[in-house]
Legacy VTK file of the C-alpha trace (Angstrom):
# vtk DataFile Version 3.0
C-alpha trace
ASCII
DATASET POLYDATA
POINTS 161 float
0.011 -0.027 0.091
2.697 2.530 0.681
5.706 3.608 -1.225
8.938 3.711 0.707
9.524 6.992 2.416
11.363 9.417 0.288
13.635 12.404 1.317
12.908 15.772 -0.195
15.074 18.567 1.060
15.790 16.705 4.221
12.197 16.253 4.900
10.589 12.826 5.167
7.488 12.287 3.031
5.163 9.343 3.243
3.808 8.909 -0.358
0.702 6.799 -0.872
-0.244 5.202 -4.288
-3.926 5.460 -4.528
-5.632 2.440 -6.314
-8.817 2.925 -8.177
-11.428 0.129 -8.589
-14.496 0.667 -10.807
-17.320 -1.678 -10.474
-19.304 -1.249 -13.713
-22.736 -2.567 -14.594
-24.116 -2.278 -10.901
-27.746 -3.461 -10.979
-28.335 -1.410 -7.767
-25.799 1.105 -6.638
-26.573 1.061 -2.966
-26.602 -2.833 -2.655
-23.286 -3.214 -4.443
-21.973 -0.418 -2.287
-23.248 -2.047 0.873
-21.892 -5.328 -0.049
-18.355 -3.887 -0.623
-18.538 -1.618 2.419
-19.487 -4.444 4.552
-16.577 -6.701 3.334
-14.091 -3.680 3.769
-15.455 -2.971 7.458
-14.997 -6.781 8.137
-11.420 -6.381 7.030
-10.900 -3.467 9.524
-10.887 -0.775 6.898
-11.684 3.057 7.577
-14.345 4.092 5.053
-15.633 7.304 3.665
-18.745 7.072 1.589
-19.525 10.077 -0.705
-23.090 9.970 -2.114
-24.739 12.144 -4.734
-27.602 13.316 -2.546
-29.120 13.311 0.836
-31.885 10.691 -0.433
-29.142 8.110 -1.212
-27.394 8.943 2.006
-30.473 8.154 4.204
-31.173 5.046 2.096
-27.603 3.654 2.724
-27.751 4.728 6.337
-31.106 2.660 6.671
-29.262 -0.276 5.049
-26.393 -0.056 7.277
-28.774 0.127 10.381
-31.073 -2.522 9.475
-29.185 -5.192 7.294
-28.851 -7.639 10.300
-29.884 -7.036 13.890
-27.066 -9.170 15.262
-24.215 -7.432 13.290
-24.330 -3.635 13.611
-22.140 -1.852 11.131
-21.005 1.467 12.912
-21.319 4.648 10.778
-22.131 8.332 11.307
-22.624 11.440 9.031
-19.499 13.283 8.312
-20.687 16.331 10.472
-21.059 14.016 13.614
-18.775 14.778 16.550
-17.997 10.946 16.488
-16.971 10.828 12.882
-13.139 10.552 13.540
-13.719 7.681 15.975
-16.250 5.753 13.774
-15.047 3.445 11.064
-17.660 4.395 8.329
-18.506 8.008 7.567
-21.125 9.205 5.202
-21.481 12.483 3.288
-23.084 13.984 0.219
-20.919 15.350 -2.647
-22.178 18.824 -1.523
-20.237 18.546 1.759
-16.909 20.505 1.833
-15.739 19.036 5.066
-12.355 17.068 5.294
-12.758 13.488 5.680
-11.501 12.270 9.150
-9.632 9.106 7.764
-8.114 8.476 4.380
-8.189 4.624 4.006
-10.829 4.092 1.426
-13.286 6.365 -0.449
-16.381 5.009 -1.930
-17.622 7.417 -4.604
-21.356 6.950 -5.505
-21.657 10.524 -6.659
-21.678 11.260 -10.440
-18.684 13.751 -10.283
-14.986 13.565 -9.425
-14.196 13.374 -5.715
-11.949 16.201 -4.519
-8.433 15.072 -3.488
-8.706 11.325 -4.334
-4.789 11.086 -3.831
-5.407 11.360 -0.170
-6.937 7.804 -0.025
-5.296 4.482 -0.156
-8.189 3.170 -2.465
-11.043 4.836 -4.260
-13.930 2.543 -5.108
-16.332 3.890 -8.022
-19.704 2.067 -8.385
-21.286 2.715 -11.614
-24.728 1.616 -12.760
-26.015 0.489 -16.237
-27.494 3.451 -17.735
-25.701 6.049 -19.861
-26.473 8.651 -17.294
-24.126 6.993 -14.975
-21.616 5.359 -17.482
-20.904 8.617 -19.389
-19.579 10.566 -16.363
-17.819 7.465 -15.085
-15.828 7.221 -18.313
-14.588 10.895 -17.608
-13.611 10.088 -14.050
-11.657 6.990 -15.391
-9.863 9.299 -17.829
-9.002 11.588 -14.997
-7.543 8.895 -12.744
-5.620 7.416 -15.830
-4.311 10.892 -16.737
-3.135 11.391 -13.058
-1.465 7.998 -13.057
-3.457 6.039 -10.478
-3.380 2.186 -11.068
-6.852 1.209 -12.181
-8.858 -1.981 -12.056
-12.298 -2.706 -13.534
-14.850 -5.222 -12.328
-18.294 -6.143 -13.625
-20.616 -5.621 -10.394
-23.216 -7.845 -11.800
-21.295 -10.871 -12.931
-18.780 -10.180 -10.010
-15.633 -10.633 -12.169
-12.731 -8.620 -13.295
-12.926 -6.861 -16.756
LINES 1 162
161 0 1 2 3 4 5 6 7 8 9 10 11 12 13 14 15 16 17 18 19 20 21 22 23 24 25 26 27 28 29 30 31 32 33 34 35 36 37 38 39 40 41 42 43 44 45 46 47 48 49 50 51 52 53 54 55 56 57 58 59 60 61 62 63 64 65 66 67 68 69 70 71 72 73 74 75 76 77 78 79 80 81 82 83 84 85 86 87 88 89 90 91 92 93 94 95 96 97 98 99 100 101 102 103 104 105 106 107 108 109 110 111 112 113 114 115 116 117 118 119 120 121 122 123 124 125 126 127 128 129 130 131 132 133 134 135 136 137 138 139 140 141 142 143 144 145 146 147 148 149 150 151 152 153 154 155 156 157 158 159 160
């Protein structure tokens, strides 16, 4: 995950190579996101989830609360005083606050997330319609031009592309 520490002008710098994974063909964005978020949480990852609007945020929040009464997945909104202590933080793309942790960013918004290089991994989940695919192509090109390692998966067939 990390590159070796480099020396620049006598100062140590910890450089992170951000990996980007696209999950295309998602039959349902929130269900695919939930499955991947749950797996990442079980793997002890710290997760930021960026959603396109407040409706999607409320829907994902409800899924995380009610998926299994015996297995709570701790999460809060980005503006919560507990955000820095909680493994999963949710926000809309309209929020301009800094994320409290920079392990994984799930981008379910249609635009490019600000400062993706701050994260170890960015997960892009893309639906089947042109309204989602076309902006995703632009994000792919942006990440590629920035030199991020890219991987693509088919979310419906659950296989690498």
